[in-house]
C-alpha positions as CSV (number, residue, x, y, z in Angstrom):
1,M,-8.0,3.3,-12.5
2,H,-5.3,4.2,-15.0
3,E,-3.2,1.3,-15.9
4,E,-0.2,3.6,-16.6
5,M,-0.4,4.7,-13.0
6,L,-0.2,1.2,-11.5
7,T,3.0,0.4,-9.6
8,S,3.9,-3.0,-8.1
9,R,5.8,-3.0,-4.8
10,A,7.3,-5.9,-2.9
11,V,6.1,-5.6,0.7
12,H,6.0,-7.8,3.8
13,C,3.0,-8.4,6.1
14,P,3.5,-6.7,9.4
15,Y,1.9,-9.7,11.2
16,C,3.3,-12.9,9.6
17,D,6.2,-11.4,7.5
18,T,4.9,-13.0,4.3
19,A,6.4,-11.3,1.2
20,F,3.9,-10.3,-1.5
21,E,3.4,-8.0,-4.4
22,L,1.2,-5.0,-3.8
23,L,-0.4,-3.2,-6.8
24,V,-0.8,0.5,-6.0
25,D,-2.8,3.0,-8.1
26,A,-1.0,6.3,-7.9
27,S,-3.8,8.1,-9.8
28,Q,-5.8,8.2,-6.5
29,G,-3.2,10.5,-5.0
30,S,-2.1,10.2,-1.4
31,H,-4.5,8.2,0.7
32,M,-5.0,5.5,3.3
33,T,-6.6,2.2,2.7
34,W,-6.7,-1.4,3.9
35,E,-5.5,-4.7,2.4
36,D,-5.8,-8.1,3.8
37,C,-2.6,-10.3,3.9
38,P,-2.9,-13.0,1.3
39,R,-1.5,-15.6,3.8
40,C,-2.8,-14.8,7.3
41,C,-5.8,-12.5,6.2
42,A,-4.9,-9.9,8.9
43,P,-5.9,-6.3,8.0
44,I,-3.0,-4.2,6.9
45,Q,-3.3,-0.4,6.9
46,L,-1.6,1.2,3.8
47,R,-0.5,4.8,3.8
48,I,0.1,5.7,0.1
49,S,2.1,8.9,-0.6
50,V,2.0,10.4,-4.1
51,S,3.8,13.5,-5.2
52,P,1.3,16.2,-6.0
53,Q,3.6,17.8,-8.5
54,S,4.7,14.7,-10.5
55,G,2.0,12.2,-9.6
56,E,4.8,9.7,-8.9
57,L,4.5,7.2,-6.0
58,E,6.8,8.3,-3.2
59,E,6.1,5.9,-0.4
60,V,4.0,2.9,0.7
61,A,3.9,2.4,4.5
62,L,2.3,-0.6,6.0
63,G,1.0,-0.9,9.5
64,R,-0.9,-3.2,11.8
65,D,-4.5,-2.4,12.7
66,D,-3.4,-1.4,16.2
67,D,-1.0,1.1,14.6
68,V,-3.8,3.2,13.1
69,V,-3.3,6.9,13.4
């Protein structure tokens, strides 16, 4: 993990709508992972998009476990 590549994003749980800060490591490139909601503990699918040219975080998409593609 590279601290200079960490980005904080304000997001909302797709289950209970709780707002929380998500710390994303853009040094991993584009990827999918899971994070549990800090309030309701539901599994949230994260789709992280990172620009291959600049390495900048482009998008963080959250989904419910039944939305998995």
